[in-house]
Each structure stands twice: as structure tokens, then as C-alpha cells.
C-alpha positions as CSV (number, residue, x, y, z in Angstrom):
1,X,-23.5,10.6,-4.3
2,X,-22.5,7.8,-6.6
3,X,-21.5,4.8,-4.5
4,X,-20.1,1.4,-5.3
5,X,-22.2,-1.6,-4.2
6,X,-20.0,-4.5,-3.1
7,X,-21.3,-8.1,-2.9
8,X,-23.1,-9.0,0.3
9,X,-21.8,-11.5,2.7
10,X,-24.1,-13.7,4.8
11,X,-23.9,-13.7,8.6
12,X,-21.2,-11.0,8.5
13,X,-19.6,-9.8,11.8
14,X,-18.6,-6.2,11.9
15,X,-15.2,-5.4,13.5
16,X,-15.5,-2.5,16.1
17,X,-11.9,-1.2,16.4
18,X,-12.4,0.6,19.8
19,X,-14.1,-2.4,21.3
20,X,-11.4,-4.8,20.0
21,X,-8.6,-2.6,21.4
22,X,-10.3,-2.4,24.8
23,X,-10.9,-6.1,24.9
24,X,-7.2,-6.8,24.0
25,X,-6.1,-4.4,26.7
26,X,-8.2,-6.3,29.3
27,X,-7.1,-9.8,28.3
28,X,-3.5,-9.3,27.3
29,X,-2.2,-7.0,30.1
30,X,1.6,-6.9,30.0
31,X,2.0,-8.4,26.5
32,X,3.8,-5.9,24.2
33,X,1.4,-4.0,22.0
34,X,3.8,-1.6,20.3
35,X,7.6,-1.5,20.1
36,X,9.1,1.6,18.6
37,X,12.3,3.6,19.1
38,X,13.5,1.4,21.9
39,X,10.2,1.8,23.8
40,X,7.9,-1.1,24.6
41,X,4.3,-0.3,25.4
42,X,2.1,-3.0,27.0
43,X,-1.4,-3.8,25.8
44,X,-2.8,-2.5,29.1
45,X,-1.1,0.9,28.7
46,X,-1.8,1.1,25.0
47,X,-5.5,0.5,25.6
48,X,-5.6,3.2,28.3
49,X,-3.9,5.7,25.9
50,X,-6.4,5.0,23.1
51,X,-9.3,5.4,25.5
52,X,-7.9,8.6,26.8
53,X,-7.7,10.1,23.3
54,X,-11.2,8.9,22.5
55,X,-12.5,10.6,25.6
56,X,-10.8,13.9,24.7
57,X,-12.3,13.8,21.2
58,X,-15.8,13.1,22.7
59,X,-15.4,16.1,25.0
60,X,-14.7,18.2,21.9
61,X,-17.9,16.9,20.2
62,X,-16.0,14.7,17.8
63,X,-17.5,11.3,17.2
64,X,-19.5,9.4,14.6
65,X,-19.6,11.6,11.5
66,X,-16.5,13.6,12.5
67,X,-13.1,13.8,10.8
68,X,-9.7,14.1,12.4
69,X,-6.5,14.6,10.3
70,X,-3.1,13.2,11.1
71,X,0.2,14.5,9.8
72,X,3.5,13.0,10.9
73,X,6.1,10.2,10.6
74,X,5.6,6.8,12.2
75,X,5.5,7.0,16.0
76,X,3.7,5.6,19.0
77,X,1.7,8.8,19.3
78,X,0.6,8.5,15.7
79,X,-0.7,4.9,16.2
80,X,-2.4,5.9,19.5
81,X,-4.1,8.8,17.8
82,X,-5.2,6.7,14.8
83,X,-6.8,4.1,17.1
84,X,-8.2,6.8,19.5
85,X,-10.0,8.5,16.6
86,X,-11.5,5.1,15.6
87,X,-12.5,4.4,19.1
88,X,-14.4,7.7,19.2
89,X,-16.3,6.6,16.1
90,X,-14.7,9.4,13.9
91,X,-13.1,9.0,10.5
92,X,-9.2,9.2,10.3
93,X,-7.6,11.3,7.6
94,X,-3.9,10.4,7.5
95,X,-2.2,13.0,5.4
96,X,0.8,12.1,3.1
97,X,3.7,14.2,4.5
98,X,5.4,13.8,1.0
99,X,2.7,16.0,-0.5
100,X,3.2,19.8,-1.0
101,X,1.8,22.3,1.5
102,X,-0.7,23.4,-1.2
103,X,-1.9,19.8,-1.8
104,X,-2.2,19.2,2.0
105,X,-4.2,22.3,2.5
106,X,-6.7,21.1,-0.2
107,X,-6.9,17.7,1.5
108,X,-7.7,19.2,4.9
109,X,-10.4,21.4,3.3
110,X,-11.9,18.6,1.2
111,X,-12.0,16.2,4.2
112,X,-13.8,18.7,6.5
113,X,-11.4,17.9,9.3
114,X,-11.8,20.5,12.1
115,X,-8.9,19.0,14.1
116,X,-5.4,18.2,12.9
117,X,-2.9,16.3,15.0
118,X,0.8,16.7,13.9
119,X,4.2,15.6,15.1
120,X,6.7,18.3,16.0
121,X,8.5,17.8,12.7
122,X,5.4,18.8,10.8
123,X,3.8,21.2,13.2
124,X,4.9,24.4,11.3
125,X,3.3,23.0,8.2
126,X,0.2,21.9,10.0
127,X,-0.4,25.4,11.3
128,X,-0.7,26.7,7.7
129,X,-3.2,24.1,6.5
130,X,-6.5,25.8,7.6
131,X,-7.7,23.4,10.2
132,X,-9.7,25.1,13.0
133,X,-7.6,23.4,15.7
134,X,-4.1,22.0,15.6
135,X,-2.6,19.9,18.4
136,X,0.9,18.5,18.8
137,X,1.1,14.7,18.7
138,X,4.1,14.7,21.1
139,X,1.8,16.2,23.8
140,X,-1.1,13.8,22.9
141,X,-1.6,12.2,26.2
142,X,-1.2,15.3,28.3
143,X,-3.7,17.0,25.9
144,X,-6.1,14.2,26.5
145,X,-5.5,13.7,30.2
146,X,-8.4,15.9,31.4
147,X,-11.1,13.9,29.5
148,X,-13.3,11.3,31.0
149,X,-12.9,7.8,29.6
150,X,-15.9,6.7,27.5
151,X,-17.1,3.4,26.1
152,X,-16.0,2.8,22.4
153,X,-18.4,4.1,19.9
154,X,-20.9,1.7,18.4
155,X,-20.1,2.0,14.7
156,X,-22.2,0.8,11.8
157,X,-21.0,-0.8,8.5
158,X,-21.5,2.5,6.5
159,X,-19.7,4.7,9.0
160,X,-16.5,6.1,7.5
161,X,-13.3,4.5,8.8
162,X,-10.7,6.6,6.9
163,X,-10.0,8.8,3.9
164,X,-6.7,7.9,2.1
165,X,-5.5,10.7,-0.2
166,X,-3.3,10.4,-3.2
167,X,-0.2,12.6,-2.9
168,X,-0.6,14.4,-6.2
169,X,1.0,17.8,-6.6
170,X,-1.5,19.3,-9.0
171,X,-5.2,19.5,-8.8
172,X,-7.2,18.1,-6.0
173,X,-5.9,14.7,-4.9
174,X,-8.5,12.0,-4.8
175,X,-9.8,11.0,-1.4
176,X,-10.5,7.3,-1.2
177,X,-13.2,6.5,1.3
178,X,-13.1,3.3,3.4
179,X,-16.0,2.4,5.6
180,X,-16.1,0.0,8.5
181,X,-17.5,-2.7,6.2
182,X,-14.4,-2.4,4.0
183,X,-11.9,-2.7,6.8
184,X,-13.7,-5.6,8.5
185,X,-13.7,-7.5,5.3
186,X,-10.0,-6.7,4.8
187,X,-9.3,-8.1,8.3
188,X,-11.0,-11.3,7.3
189,X,-8.8,-11.5,4.2
190,X,-5.5,-11.3,6.0
191,X,-6.6,-13.8,8.7
192,X,-7.1,-16.3,5.9
193,X,-3.3,-16.0,5.2
194,X,-2.7,-17.3,8.8
195,X,-2.2,-14.0,10.7
196,X,-3.2,-14.4,14.4
197,X,-2.9,-12.6,17.6
198,X,0.5,-14.2,18.1
199,X,2.0,-12.2,15.2
200,X,4.9,-9.9,15.8
201,X,4.6,-7.6,12.7
202,X,7.4,-5.3,11.5
203,X,6.0,-2.1,9.9
204,X,8.3,0.4,8.2
205,X,6.2,2.2,5.5
206,X,4.3,5.4,6.3
207,X,1.1,5.1,8.3
208,X,-0.8,7.2,5.8
209,X,-0.4,4.5,3.2
210,X,-3.0,1.7,2.7
211,X,0.0,-0.6,2.2
212,X,0.9,0.0,5.8
213,X,-2.6,-0.2,7.2
214,X,-3.1,-3.6,5.6
215,X,-0.5,-5.0,8.0
216,X,-0.9,-2.6,10.9
217,X,-4.6,-2.7,11.6
218,X,-5.1,-6.5,11.7
219,X,-2.1,-6.8,14.0
220,X,-3.6,-4.3,16.4
221,X,-7.2,-5.7,16.1
222,X,-6.1,-9.3,16.7
223,X,-3.9,-8.4,19.7
224,X,-0.5,-9.0,18.2
225,X,2.7,-7.0,18.6
226,X,3.5,-4.1,16.3
227,X,7.2,-3.5,15.7
228,X,7.2,0.0,14.3
229,X,10.1,1.6,12.4
230,X,10.0,5.5,12.1
231,X,12.1,5.1,9.0
232,X,13.3,2.1,7.0
233,X,16.9,1.1,7.2
234,X,18.1,-2.4,6.2
235,X,20.4,-3.2,9.1
236,X,17.9,-1.7,11.7
237,X,15.1,-3.8,10.1
238,X,17.3,-7.0,10.4
239,X,18.3,-6.1,14.0
240,X,14.7,-5.5,15.1
241,X,13.6,-8.7,13.4
242,X,16.2,-10.7,15.2
243,X,16.0,-9.0,18.7
244,X,12.2,-9.2,18.8
245,X,11.8,-12.6,17.0
246,X,9.5,-11.1,14.3
247,X,7.1,-13.5,12.7
248,X,5.7,-11.2,10.0
249,X,6.6,-8.2,7.9
250,X,4.8,-6.0,5.4
251,X,7.2,-4.6,2.9
252,X,7.3,-3.2,-0.7
253,X,9.5,-4.7,-3.4
254,X,12.2,-2.0,-3.3
255,X,12.7,-2.8,0.4
256,X,13.1,-6.5,-0.4
257,X,15.6,-5.5,-3.1
258,X,17.6,-3.4,-0.6
259,X,17.6,-6.2,2.0
260,X,18.8,-8.8,-0.5
261,X,21.6,-6.3,-1.5
262,X,22.6,-5.7,2.2
263,X,26.1,-7.2,2.8
264,X,25.2,-8.0,6.4
265,X,21.9,-9.8,5.7
266,X,23.2,-13.3,6.5
267,X,24.6,-12.2,9.8
268,X,21.1,-12.0,11.4
269,X,18.9,-14.8,12.7
270,X,15.5,-14.6,10.9
271,X,14.3,-18.1,11.7
272,X,11.3,-16.8,13.6
273,X,9.7,-15.5,10.4
274,X,6.5,-17.3,9.3
275,X,5.3,-15.0,6.6
276,X,6.2,-11.9,4.7
277,X,3.8,-9.8,2.7
278,X,4.7,-7.8,-0.4
279,X,2.5,-5.2,-1.9
280,X,2.2,-1.9,-3.8
281,X,4.1,-3.1,-6.9
282,X,4.9,-6.5,-8.6
283,X,7.6,-8.6,-7.0
284,X,9.6,-10.0,-9.9
285,X,10.4,-13.7,-10.0
286,X,14.1,-13.3,-9.7
287,X,13.7,-11.4,-6.4
288,X,11.2,-14.0,-5.2
289,X,13.8,-16.7,-5.9
290,X,16.4,-14.9,-3.7
291,X,13.9,-14.3,-0.9
292,X,12.7,-17.9,-0.8
293,X,16.2,-19.2,-0.8
294,X,17.7,-16.9,1.8
295,X,14.9,-15.8,4.2
296,X,13.0,-18.4,6.3
297,X,9.2,-18.3,6.0
298,X,6.8,-18.0,3.1
299,X,6.1,-14.9,1.0
300,X,2.6,-13.8,-0.1
301,X,2.5,-11.2,-2.8
302,X,-0.6,-9.1,-2.7
303,X,-2.1,-7.3,-5.7
304,X,-4.8,-4.8,-5.1
305,X,-5.9,-1.2,-5.1
306,X,-6.6,1.3,-2.3
307,X,-10.0,1.6,-4.0
308,X,-10.6,-2.1,-3.5
309,X,-12.3,-4.4,-6.1
310,X,-9.0,-5.7,-7.3
311,X,-7.8,-8.4,-5.0
312,X,-5.4,-11.2,-5.8
313,X,-2.6,-13.1,-3.9
314,X,0.3,-15.3,-4.8
315,X,1.4,-17.9,-2.3
316,X,5.0,-18.2,-3.4
317,X,5.7,-21.5,-1.6
318,X,2.6,-23.2,-3.1
319,X,3.0,-22.0,-6.7
320,X,6.7,-21.8,-7.6
321,X,5.8,-22.0,-11.3
322,X,3.6,-18.8,-11.1
323,X,6.2,-16.4,-9.7
324,X,5.8,-14.3,-12.9
325,X,2.2,-13.6,-11.9
326,X,0.6,-11.7,-9.0
327,X,-1.6,-14.7,-8.1
328,X,-5.2,-15.6,-8.2
329,X,-8.3,-13.6,-7.2
330,X,-9.3,-14.0,-3.5
331,X,-12.4,-15.5,-2.1
332,X,-15.6,-13.8,-3.5
333,X,-13.5,-11.7,-6.0
334,X,-14.5,-11.5,-9.6
335,X,-11.8,-10.2,-11.9
336,X,-12.1,-9.8,-15.7
337,X,-10.2,-8.2,-18.6
338,X,-11.8,-5.7,-20.9
339,X,-10.7,-4.1,-24.2
340,X,-10.5,-0.4,-25.0
341,X,-14.2,-0.3,-25.8
342,X,-15.2,-1.9,-22.5
343,X,-15.9,-5.3,-24.0
344,X,-14.9,-8.4,-21.9
345,X,-12.1,-10.4,-23.4
346,X,-11.8,-14.2,-23.2
347,X,-9.3,-15.9,-21.0
348,X,-5.7,-15.2,-22.1
349,X,-6.6,-11.9,-23.8
350,X,-4.6,-8.8,-22.9
351,X,-6.5,-5.7,-21.8
352,X,-7.4,-3.6,-18.7
353,X,-8.1,-5.6,-15.5
354,X,-11.3,-4.8,-13.7
355,X,-12.5,-6.3,-10.4
356,X,-15.5,-6.7,-8.1
357,X,-14.8,-7.8,-4.5
358,X,-16.3,-7.8,-1.0
359,X,-14.0,-4.9,-0.2
360,X,-14.8,-1.9,-2.4
361,X,-14.6,1.7,-1.6
362,X,-17.9,3.5,-1.3
363,X,-16.7,6.3,-3.6
364,X,-14.1,9.0,-4.0
365,X,-14.8,11.8,-1.5
366,X,-16.8,14.6,-3.1
367,X,-15.8,13.4,-6.6
368,X,-18.8,11.8,-8.4
369,X,-17.2,12.3,-11.8
370,X,-14.0,10.5,-10.7
371,X,-16.0,7.7,-9.2
372,X,-17.9,7.4,-12.4
373,X,-14.7,7.3,-14.4
374,X,-13.4,4.2,-12.5
375,X,-16.7,2.3,-12.9
376,X,-17.2,-0.5,-15.4
377,X,-20.6,-2.2,-15.5
378,X,-20.7,-5.8,-16.6
379,X,-23.3,-7.1,-19.1
380,X,-25.3,-8.5,-16.2
381,X,-25.3,-5.1,-14.5
382,X,-22.7,-5.6,-11.8
383,X,-20.3,-2.8,-10.7
384,X,-16.6,-3.3,-11.2
385,X,-13.6,-1.1,-10.5
386,X,-11.2,-0.3,-13.3
387,X,-7.6,-0.9,-12.3
388,X,-5.8,1.0,-15.0
389,X,-3.5,-2.0,-15.2
390,X,-3.0,-3.9,-18.4
391,X,-2.7,-7.7,-18.1
392,X,-4.1,-11.1,-18.8
393,X,-5.6,-14.0,-16.8
394,X,-4.0,-17.3,-17.7
395,X,-5.7,-20.7,-18.1
396,X,-5.2,-21.4,-14.3
397,X,-6.8,-18.1,-13.3
398,X,-3.5,-16.4,-12.4
399,X,-3.0,-12.7,-13.3
400,X,0.0,-11.6,-15.2
401,X,0.5,-7.8,-15.2
402,X,1.9,-6.1,-18.3
403,X,1.9,-2.3,-17.5
404,X,-0.1,0.6,-16.3
405,X,-2.4,1.6,-19.0
406,X,-1.1,5.2,-18.9
407,X,2.5,3.8,-19.2
408,X,2.0,1.6,-22.2
409,X,4.2,2.5,-25.1
410,X,2.6,2.9,-28.5
411,X,5.4,2.6,-31.1
412,X,4.8,2.4,-34.9
413,X,1.2,1.2,-34.2
414,X,2.4,-1.6,-31.9
415,X,1.6,-1.8,-28.1
416,X,4.8,-2.4,-26.1
417,X,4.5,-3.3,-22.5
418,X,7.3,-2.0,-20.3
419,X,7.0,-5.0,-18.0
420,X,8.2,-7.3,-20.8
421,X,11.3,-5.2,-21.5
422,X,12.0,-4.8,-17.8
423,X,11.9,-8.6,-17.3
424,X,14.5,-9.1,-20.0
425,X,16.8,-6.3,-18.6
426,X,16.6,-7.9,-15.1
427,X,18.1,-11.1,-16.5
428,X,21.4,-9.3,-17.3
429,X,23.8,-10.0,-14.4
430,X,24.9,-6.4,-14.2
431,X,21.4,-4.9,-13.8
432,X,20.2,-4.4,-10.2
433,X,17.2,-2.2,-11.0
434,X,15.4,-1.0,-14.1
435,X,12.5,0.9,-15.6
436,X,11.4,1.3,-19.2
437,X,9.5,4.4,-20.3
438,X,8.2,5.9,-23.6
439,X,10.1,8.9,-25.1
440,X,9.1,10.8,-28.2
441,X,10.2,9.6,-31.6
442,X,9.8,11.3,-34.9
443,X,9.8,8.0,-36.8
444,X,7.6,5.9,-34.5
445,X,5.6,8.4,-32.3
446,X,7.0,6.8,-29.2
447,X,10.0,4.5,-28.6
448,X,11.1,2.6,-25.4
449,X,14.0,3.9,-23.4
450,X,15.7,1.5,-20.9
451,X,16.8,3.1,-17.6
452,X,19.2,0.9,-15.6
453,X,20.9,0.9,-12.2
454,X,24.0,-1.2,-12.3
455,X,24.8,-3.8,-9.7
456,X,27.8,-3.1,-7.4
457,X,31.1,-3.5,-9.2
458,X,29.5,-3.9,-12.7
459,X,31.4,-2.2,-15.5
460,X,29.1,-2.8,-18.5
461,X,28.3,0.3,-20.6
462,X,24.8,1.4,-21.5
463,X,25.5,0.3,-25.1
464,X,26.6,-3.2,-23.9
465,X,23.3,-3.7,-22.0
466,X,21.2,-2.2,-24.8
467,X,22.8,-4.5,-27.4
468,X,22.4,-7.6,-25.2
469,X,18.7,-6.8,-24.4
470,X,17.7,-6.1,-28.0
471,X,19.2,-9.5,-29.0
472,X,16.6,-11.1,-26.6
473,X,13.6,-8.9,-27.7
474,X,11.3,-9.1,-30.6
475,X,11.8,-6.7,-33.5
476,X,8.9,-4.4,-32.5
477,X,10.0,-4.3,-28.9
478,X,13.6,-3.2,-29.2
479,X,15.0,-0.4,-27.0
480,X,16.0,2.8,-28.7
481,X,18.8,3.1,-26.1
482,X,19.7,2.5,-22.5
483,X,20.8,5.1,-19.9
484,X,22.6,4.4,-16.6
485,X,21.6,6.0,-13.3
486,X,22.6,5.6,-9.7
487,X,19.0,5.0,-8.6
488,X,15.3,5.4,-9.7
489,X,13.0,8.0,-8.3
490,X,10.4,6.3,-6.0
491,X,7.4,7.3,-3.9
492,X,7.4,6.9,-0.1
493,X,6.1,3.4,-0.6
494,X,8.6,2.4,-3.2
495,X,6.7,2.8,-6.5
496,X,8.9,3.9,-9.4
497,X,7.8,7.4,-10.4
498,X,7.7,6.9,-14.2
499,X,6.0,10.3,-14.7
500,X,9.1,12.0,-13.3
501,X,11.3,9.9,-15.6
502,X,9.3,10.7,-18.6
503,X,9.5,14.4,-17.9
504,X,13.3,14.1,-17.4
505,X,14.0,12.2,-20.6
506,X,11.4,13.7,-22.9
């Protein structure tokens, strides 16, 4: 199997999830480990639950080298199961419940998972996916109660930690492998942002997403408190933050947008916040300005890929003049820009961003050809991961994103970056959200279409906004037209589904 070879780190310490959870349970006792749906579970009880699940898996012969799939919404049982699987030394396969049944069936078969744990809401679906054994997550502890407690497995750096699947609806979704080396190094990265065992972290995105795991796993491993939301709601998020004196949150940009638009936002006491993390999509500078003005604590914007290799961060308090970027590469990260022929471009040149970092996936599961497609080898023979993002690196080393390579608009021989047009549209006071896509044009091949969601109470027409925006844009950038919508289609973690928009407006 073709595998990526990440840079070595001297005197590296491997995180053992099961051992860390057991240690936290022993030393933290009654401290809250998980708060969800009005229930508070202490570290002592959480550790016992995790050990119980690990023991049951061991009795079934599932340990190092095994795979267990999870299907369900955010819940205490889902977190316990995730951690129990890791404590047993097996690999977790969290399935995206937003995928079709056909795609989920392919994921289960591809992963090799013999056991599937599902919440009641997804049990009927789970029974059709071909796993040898299906168990109900709501009965997790009763199911595991007859098993003897075992010591956490002794994992090795190359042991698989999880498989994260894309939620594609056609073809076989790519399974992104993470080993224990990857996750240990990711833990080191977030602790450099100041996360400690005193954190009270609000999590509201689905557990199957790497966005969620970036905040969830370190909080659990360090002995913090996880404040888990089954489903995001602006007022409930604010209430939980106030009632439990949250210190940290991991959110995606659309959630920040909705919180800033929440009429009751200023009614809640958020003074306990130290840091918020934003990931999965760029956080535009106008939104950052609102957040820094209205919400106590700093913001760190994270730019990366589930595959790894690409890793940058923007400390918004430290670099107010760089809010239009996604920050600088992290420690030990080498990021470059290449042209269409794979040649490295000088600083300031616009092309595809590639990266090499301590955290890199070993490979796509069972897909050597896809792994090979995402590989770029530098002139000195180093392996980089191709991001598919177009952008440039400025003179200070900060990365400015332009567009997804597949979303770039080629009009009349000119490359048009949707991000540039979206940035202009956002400056209009009546625009609350926007996306720009390519639509077919007989004259130019492709032409940009602006899709706009109006702010509450705005009365501007699509023609008004199009005329205003084109007055700000260069001649080769101008929008063919603007259409108004009530909202934009988004994935479970808030990414705008431009593919769906292109199909709708083609």
C-alpha cells in the first residue's frame, strides 16, 4: 500500500487514549467529564463506562487490528463507545449519518467493521448495512455489563486510530486513515494554543467529523469537561456557555454567523471564554471583527485538511492586519504553492497549496490510486499532500485562500476566484451570506453568478446588488447576475455545497 511518510519528531511521546482516560478517571473523580442533555457524568463514572465497553469488545475478540463502526447523533453513549473502542486498541469508524444508505453500506464493507453500534434513531438503517453484528447504543452499558474490565491496550504509532469517510453520494467515499501517531501529534498542536485540562469545551458538530474530533479528543485526553450538544441551536449554545462557564468552543463559520445574527446574543454572560476555534471553511474578516468586538476571549482560525499535511493557524488577537488570511503554517509544517504543471511558485504566486506536516494520513483506505493522486513530490524528494485549494503565501508567510481548484471560474481565458467576488459582495450592507459559482456562458465558456442571502429587513433587489458589486470589481471579474435566496445549502459541518448550487443554476 502506498503510504505517506511524515517528518520524524525526536523524543516523541505517544498518547495512549485508553490509558489517559483511565488515569483521568482515577485522579479527577467527581469532576464533570461530559455534560449532555441535562446529564452530568463524572470522570470516575465516565472512566468506568469506557472500561466496560473496552472489556466487552475484548470478550468479542475485538482489539488491535479490529474495526468498529458508529452511526448516530451526538450523545453520551456515542462518546463512551468511541473512547471504549480506542481503549480496546481497535479502530473507530464513525459513519456520516448524512450519507445515503447505499454510501453507508459501501463504507461498512470497505472498512471491514464486523460490529456496528447505532443510536435508536439510526438502528433501522444500521440493520441494512451488512455488518455481522449490530448493537443499540442506547443499551450500550447493559450490553457491556457482563464483560470483565481489562487494562487499556498498548497501542503503537502505526496502529489505526480511526477512518473518517467523506459523505459522497456516488462512487466509493474515500476513507481517510489516521493512526495513533497522527492523533498524538494533533494533540500536541492544540495544546500549543493553550488548551489544558481546565478547559470546558462546547462541541456541537457531528462526532463523525474531523472538525469535531479536533476539539473533542484533546478535551477528553487532557481531562477537561466536554459540553456536548446533540444539535446546534444558537440560544441553547449561549445558555450552555453561560450556565457551565464554558472556556472554549470549536465551531464552523456558519455557526458563528448565526450566533452574531441571534437577537438574544448580548443577553448572555460569555465572560468565561478564553478561546474559540474556527475550522472547516475560511472565517471572513468582517465576521472576525464582529466576534472580536462582541465575544470575550480570542479566536484561532484553523486551516487544514482531514488528510493532514496542510496546517496553518491565525491568532486573530495577535494579527489584526491578517484577518483576510488563514494564518501561518504551524510548527514543523512546510507549505508551498505549485502551478498546474506541478512546479513550485515563488512567494506571492497564486496556485495550488501543498503541504507537508508532522500530522499526515498514512493513506486513503484501500485506494492507492487516490492516495497517489493527492501526492506531490518536491524537487528534493519529499512527500507533500495536495490541498485542492488555490491561494498564495504573502511576504510574511501568511496564507490567503482564493478558491477550491474545482470551483475556480474560467471565463474568456481569465481565471476568476470566487473568494474575491464573495469578499466584495459581503461588503454590501444588505448581504448576510453569499456564494459565487460558475454557470455556462455561450460567449465566455463560464461566467460568475452571485448567490445572495439578504440581511433581515433588507429590501435591495438582485439587480441593485449586482450593479453595486460590478462597480467595485475589475472588468474581467464582473458578475453576470445575482440571484436572491433564503439560505445556502450546507453540509452537516457548514460548508457551502457549491456542487448543488451549480447543478441547480446550470
